PDB file as gemmi writes it, atoms N, CA and C in Angstrom:
CRYST1    1.000    1.000    1.000  90.00  90.00  90.00 P 1                      
ATOM      1  N   UNK A   1      67.630  83.703  24.189  1.00  0.00           N  
ATOM      2  CA  UNK A   1      67.255  83.611  25.578  1.00  0.00           C  
ATOM      3  C   UNK A   1      66.493  82.313  25.857  1.00  0.00           C  
ATOM      4  N   UNK A   2      65.680  81.869  24.920  1.00  0.00           N  
ATOM      5  CA  UNK A   2      64.937  80.622  25.111  1.00  0.00           C  
ATOM      6  C   UNK A   2      65.886  79.434  25.279  1.00  0.00           C  
ATOM      7  N   UNK A   3      66.980  79.425  24.516  1.00  0.00           N  
ATOM      8  CA  UNK A   3      67.935  78.326  24.606  1.00  0.00           C  
ATOM      9  C   UNK A   3      68.594  78.281  25.983  1.00  0.00           C  
ATOM     10  N   UNK A   4      68.919  79.431  26.533  1.00  0.00           N  
ATOM     11  CA  UNK A   4      69.538  79.483  27.855  1.00  0.00           C  
ATOM     12  C   UNK A   4      68.567  78.976  28.915  1.00  0.00           C  
ATOM     13  N   UNK A   5      67.346  79.447  28.859  1.00  0.00           N  
ATOM     14  CA  UNK A   5      66.331  79.003  29.814  1.00  0.00           C  
ATOM     15  C   UNK A   5      66.119  77.495  29.714  1.00  0.00           C  
ATOM     16  N   UNK A   6      66.030  76.979  28.504  1.00  0.00           N  
ATOM     17  CA  UNK A   6      65.868  75.542  28.286  1.00  0.00           C  
ATOM     18  C   UNK A   6      67.043  74.785  28.898  1.00  0.00           C  
ATOM     19  N   UNK A   7      68.250  75.253  28.627  1.00  0.00           N  
ATOM     20  CA  UNK A   7      69.441  74.574  29.134  1.00  0.00           C  
ATOM     21  C   UNK A   7      69.456  74.557  30.658  1.00  0.00           C  
ATOM     22  N   UNK A   8      69.192  75.675  31.277  1.00  0.00           N  
ATOM     23  CA  UNK A   8      69.179  75.754  32.739  1.00  0.00           C  
ATOM     24  C   UNK A   8      68.123  74.817  33.315  1.00  0.00           C  
ATOM     25  N   UNK A   9      66.964  74.787  32.709  1.00  0.00           N  
ATOM     26  CA  UNK A   9      65.879  73.942  33.198  1.00  0.00           C  
ATOM     27  C   UNK A   9      66.151  72.447  33.004  1.00  0.00           C  
ATOM     28  N   UNK A  10      66.715  72.078  31.875  1.00  0.00           N  
ATOM     29  CA  UNK A  10      66.861  70.661  31.526  1.00  0.00           C  
ATOM     30  C   UNK A  10      68.187  70.042  31.944  1.00  0.00           C  
ATOM     31  N   UNK A  11      69.275  70.820  31.949  1.00  0.00           N  
ATOM     32  CA  UNK A  11      70.605  70.242  32.149  1.00  0.00           C  
ATOM     33  C   UNK A  11      71.258  70.613  33.472  1.00  0.00           C  
ATOM     34  N   UNK A  12      70.621  71.454  34.277  1.00  0.00           N  
ATOM     35  CA  UNK A  12      71.139  71.799  35.602  1.00  0.00           C  
ATOM     36  C   UNK A  12      72.642  72.134  35.564  1.00  0.00           C  
ATOM     37  N   UNK A  13      73.022  73.248  34.970  1.00  0.00           N  
ATOM     38  CA  UNK A  13      74.426  73.569  34.759  1.00  0.00           C  
ATOM     39  C   UNK A  13      75.186  74.022  36.003  1.00  0.00           C  
ATOM     40  N   UNK A  14      74.543  74.093  37.139  1.00  0.00           N  
ATOM     41  CA  UNK A  14      75.184  74.668  38.315  1.00  0.00           C  
ATOM     42  C   UNK A  14      76.269  73.791  38.920  1.00  0.00           C  
ATOM     43  N   UNK A  15      76.366  72.544  38.499  1.00  0.00           N  
ATOM     44  CA  UNK A  15      77.422  71.667  39.010  1.00  0.00           C  
ATOM     45  C   UNK A  15      78.570  71.508  38.015  1.00  0.00           C  
ATOM     46  N   UNK A  16      78.633  72.391  37.040  1.00  0.00           N  
ATOM     47  CA  UNK A  16      79.639  72.267  35.984  1.00  0.00           C  
ATOM     48  C   UNK A  16      80.558  73.493  35.966  1.00  0.00           C  
ATOM     49  N   UNK A  17      81.842  73.254  35.807  1.00  0.00           N  
ATOM     50  CA  UNK A  17      82.774  74.362  35.626  1.00  0.00           C  
ATOM     51  C   UNK A  17      82.456  75.044  34.308  1.00  0.00           C  
ATOM     52  N   UNK A  18      82.300  76.331  34.329  1.00  0.00           N  
ATOM     53  CA  UNK A  18      81.935  77.047  33.113  1.00  0.00           C  
ATOM     54  C   UNK A  18      80.459  76.968  32.796  1.00  0.00           C  
ATOM     55  N   UNK A  19      79.691  76.270  33.604  1.00  0.00           N  
ATOM     56  CA  UNK A  19      78.232  76.149  33.485  1.00  0.00           C  
ATOM     57  C   UNK A  19      77.761  75.394  32.257  1.00  0.00           C  
ATOM     58  N   UNK A  20      78.616  74.598  31.658  1.00  0.00           N  
ATOM     59  CA  UNK A  20      78.167  73.746  30.557  1.00  0.00           C  
ATOM     60  C   UNK A  20      78.981  72.464  30.550  1.00  0.00           C  
ATOM     61  N   UNK A  21      78.408  71.436  29.990  1.00  0.00           N  
ATOM     62  CA  UNK A  21      79.113  70.183  29.797  1.00  0.00           C  
ATOM     63  C   UNK A  21      79.432  70.036  28.323  1.00  0.00           C  
ATOM     64  N   UNK A  22      80.695  69.837  28.014  1.00  0.00           N  
ATOM     65  CA  UNK A  22      81.097  69.735  26.609  1.00  0.00           C  
ATOM     66  C   UNK A  22      80.421  68.560  25.920  1.00  0.00           C  
ATOM     67  N   UNK A  23      80.015  67.546  26.690  1.00  0.00           N  
ATOM     68  CA  UNK A  23      79.360  66.367  26.127  1.00  0.00           C  
ATOM     69  C   UNK A  23      77.882  66.586  25.869  1.00  0.00           C  
ATOM     70  N   UNK A  24      77.346  67.717  26.291  1.00  0.00           N  
ATOM     71  CA  UNK A  24      75.937  68.021  26.067  1.00  0.00           C  
ATOM     72  C   UNK A  24      75.788  68.900  24.846  1.00  0.00           C  
ATOM     73  N   UNK A  25      74.569  69.097  24.394  1.00  0.00           N  
ATOM     74  CA  UNK A  25      74.323  69.799  23.127  1.00  0.00           C  
ATOM     75  C   UNK A  25      74.941  71.187  23.096  1.00  0.00           C  
ATOM     76  N   UNK A  26      74.965  71.887  24.218  1.00  0.00           N  
ATOM     77  CA  UNK A  26      75.540  73.244  24.192  1.00  0.00           C  
ATOM     78  C   UNK A  26      77.054  73.192  23.957  1.00  0.00           C  
ATOM     79  N   UNK A  27      77.690  72.144  24.435  1.00  0.00           N  
ATOM     80  CA  UNK A  27      79.106  71.951  24.145  1.00  0.00           C  
ATOM     81  C   UNK A  27      79.343  71.603  22.690  1.00  0.00           C  
ATOM     82  N   UNK A  28      78.456  70.796  22.130  1.00  0.00           N  
ATOM     83  CA  UNK A  28      78.576  70.421  20.720  1.00  0.00           C  
ATOM     84  C   UNK A  28      78.486  71.638  19.809  1.00  0.00           C  
ATOM     85  N   UNK A  29      77.602  72.563  20.147  1.00  0.00           N  
ATOM     86  CA  UNK A  29      77.438  73.724  19.269  1.00  0.00           C  
ATOM     87  C   UNK A  29      78.388  74.859  19.618  1.00  0.00           C  
ATOM     88  N   UNK A  30      78.966  74.847  20.820  1.00  0.00           N  
ATOM     89  CA  UNK A  30      79.796  75.964  21.244  1.00  0.00           C  
ATOM     90  C   UNK A  30      81.292  75.726  21.194  1.00  0.00           C  
ATOM     91  N   UNK A  31      81.723  74.481  21.066  1.00  0.00           N  
ATOM     92  CA  UNK A  31      83.147  74.157  21.088  1.00  0.00           C  
ATOM     93  C   UNK A  31      83.542  73.603  19.726  1.00  0.00           C  
ATOM     94  N   UNK A  32      84.488  74.268  19.088  1.00  0.00           N  
ATOM     95  CA  UNK A  32      84.935  73.840  17.761  1.00  0.00           C  
ATOM     96  C   UNK A  32      86.119  72.886  17.808  1.00  0.00           C  
ATOM     97  N   UNK A  33      86.927  72.987  18.869  1.00  0.00           N  
ATOM     98  CA  UNK A  33      88.164  72.212  18.892  1.00  0.00           C  
ATOM     99  C   UNK A  33      88.614  72.014  20.337  1.00  0.00           C  
ATOM    100  N   UNK A  34      89.175  70.856  20.616  1.00  0.00           N  
ATOM    101  CA  UNK A  34      89.788  70.560  21.903  1.00  0.00           C  
ATOM    102  C   UNK A  34      91.257  70.288  21.657  1.00  0.00           C  
ATOM    103  N   UNK A  35      92.109  70.930  22.423  1.00  0.00           N  
ATOM    104  CA  UNK A  35      93.541  70.631  22.369  1.00  0.00           C  
ATOM    105  C   UNK A  35      93.897  69.929  23.661  1.00  0.00           C  
ATOM    106  N   UNK A  36      94.480  68.756  23.556  1.00  0.00           N  
ATOM    107  CA  UNK A  36      94.806  67.992  24.745  1.00  0.00           C  
ATOM    108  C   UNK A  36      93.813  66.872  24.953  1.00  0.00           C  
ATOM    109  N   UNK A  37      93.710  66.446  26.188  1.00  0.00           N  
ATOM    110  CA  UNK A  37      92.900  65.282  26.524  1.00  0.00           C  
ATOM    111  C   UNK A  37      91.416  65.622  26.655  1.00  0.00           C  
ATOM    112  N   UNK A  38      90.592  64.916  25.934  1.00  0.00           N  
ATOM    113  CA  UNK A  38      89.139  65.054  26.043  1.00  0.00           C  
ATOM    114  C   UNK A  38      88.698  64.775  27.473  1.00  0.00           C  
ATOM    115  N   UNK A  39      89.334  63.792  28.108  1.00  0.00           N  
ATOM    116  CA  UNK A  39      88.939  63.408  29.452  1.00  0.00           C  
ATOM    117  C   UNK A  39      89.295  64.473  30.484  1.00  0.00           C  
ATOM    118  N   UNK A  40      90.366  65.220  30.262  1.00  0.00           N  
ATOM    119  CA  UNK A  40      90.663  66.346  31.149  1.00  0.00           C  
ATOM    120  C   UNK A  40      89.564  67.393  31.040  1.00  0.00           C  
ATOM    121  N   UNK A  41      89.108  67.638  29.834  1.00  0.00           N  
ATOM    122  CA  UNK A  41      88.028  68.606  29.624  1.00  0.00           C  
ATOM    123  C   UNK A  41      86.754  68.104  30.293  1.00  0.00           C  
ATOM    124  N   UNK A  42      86.516  66.813  30.242  1.00  0.00           N  
ATOM    125  CA  UNK A  42      85.333  66.221  30.856  1.00  0.00           C  
ATOM    126  C   UNK A  42      85.404  66.255  32.378  1.00  0.00           C  
ATOM    127  N   UNK A  43      86.591  66.416  32.929  1.00  0.00           N  
ATOM    128  CA  UNK A  43      86.704  66.543  34.372  1.00  0.00           C  
ATOM    129  C   UNK A  43      87.463  65.436  35.068  1.00  0.00           C  
ATOM    130  N   UNK A  44      87.748  64.346  34.384  1.00  0.00           N  
ATOM    131  CA  UNK A  44      88.520  63.269  34.994  1.00  0.00           C  
ATOM    132  C   UNK A  44      89.569  62.808  33.992  1.00  0.00           C  
ATOM    133  N   UNK A  45      90.837  63.064  34.299  1.00  0.00           N  
ATOM    134  CA  UNK A  45      91.906  62.634  33.376  1.00  0.00           C  
ATOM    135  C   UNK A  45      92.125  61.122  33.483  1.00  0.00           C  
ATOM    136  N   UNK A  46      91.315  60.372  32.777  1.00  0.00           N  
ATOM    137  CA  UNK A  46      91.295  58.920  32.878  1.00  0.00           C  
ATOM    138  C   UNK A  46      92.661  58.314  32.557  1.00  0.00           C  
ATOM    139  N   UNK A  47      93.320  58.807  31.539  1.00  0.00           N  
ATOM    140  CA  UNK A  47      94.624  58.251  31.171  1.00  0.00           C  
ATOM    141  C   UNK A  47      95.631  58.446  32.309  1.00  0.00           C  
ATOM    142  N   UNK A  48      95.662  59.630  32.885  1.00  0.00           N  
ATOM    143  CA  UNK A  48      96.575  59.897  34.000  1.00  0.00           C  
ATOM    144  C   UNK A  48      96.215  59.040  35.212  1.00  0.00           C  
ATOM    145  N   UNK A  49      94.949  58.888  35.495  1.00  0.00           N  
ATOM    146  CA  UNK A  49      94.498  58.053  36.595  1.00  0.00           C  
ATOM    147  C   UNK A  49      94.957  56.608  36.380  1.00  0.00           C  
ATOM    148  N   UNK A  50      94.794  56.113  35.172  1.00  0.00           N  
ATOM    149  CA  UNK A  50      95.228  54.757  34.848  1.00  0.00           C  
ATOM    150  C   UNK A  50      96.728  54.590  35.075  1.00  0.00           C  
ATOM    151  N   UNK A  51      97.517  55.551  34.622  1.00  0.00           N  
ATOM    152  CA  UNK A  51      98.971  55.481  34.821  1.00  0.00           C  
ATOM    153  C   UNK A  51      99.320  55.429  36.300  1.00  0.00           C  
ATOM    154  N   UNK A  52      98.678  56.245  37.098  1.00  0.00           N  
ATOM    155  CA  UNK A  52      98.967  56.275  38.533  1.00  0.00           C  
ATOM    156  C   UNK A  52      98.527  54.987  39.209  1.00  0.00           C  
ATOM    157  N   UNK A  53      97.392  54.451  38.825  1.00  0.00           N  
ATOM    158  CA  UNK A  53      96.940  53.194  39.417  1.00  0.00           C  
ATOM    159  C   UNK A  53      97.869  52.038  39.056  1.00  0.00           C  
ATOM    160  N   UNK A  54      98.434  52.061  37.876  1.00  0.00           N  
ATOM    161  CA  UNK A  54      99.344  51.009  37.454  1.00  0.00           C  
ATOM    162  C   UNK A  54     100.638  51.037  38.264  1.00  0.00           C  
ATOM    163  N   UNK A  55     100.976  52.151  38.857  1.00  0.00           N  
ATOM    164  CA  UNK A  55     102.175  52.262  39.688  1.00  0.00           C  
ATOM    165  C   UNK A  55     102.006  51.587  41.042  1.00  0.00           C  
ATOM    166  N   UNK A  56     100.757  51.362  41.435  1.00  0.00           N  
ATOM    167  CA  UNK A  56     100.498  50.761  42.767  1.00  0.00           C  
ATOM    168  C   UNK A  56     100.814  49.291  42.813  1.00  0.00           C  
TER     169      UNK A  56                                                      
END                                                                             
């Protein structure tokens, strides 16, 4: 319970899908594997964005 309280107080999870950021410590300890694009998990598919911008 202390870890949850600390996380809520320090990392403000209310603006995150799933209430955690994979790039923060709770993501490091809670996620063992990512399948697919890291950037999609982070919230912005940078590679896809780059491809679309190159089409312009």
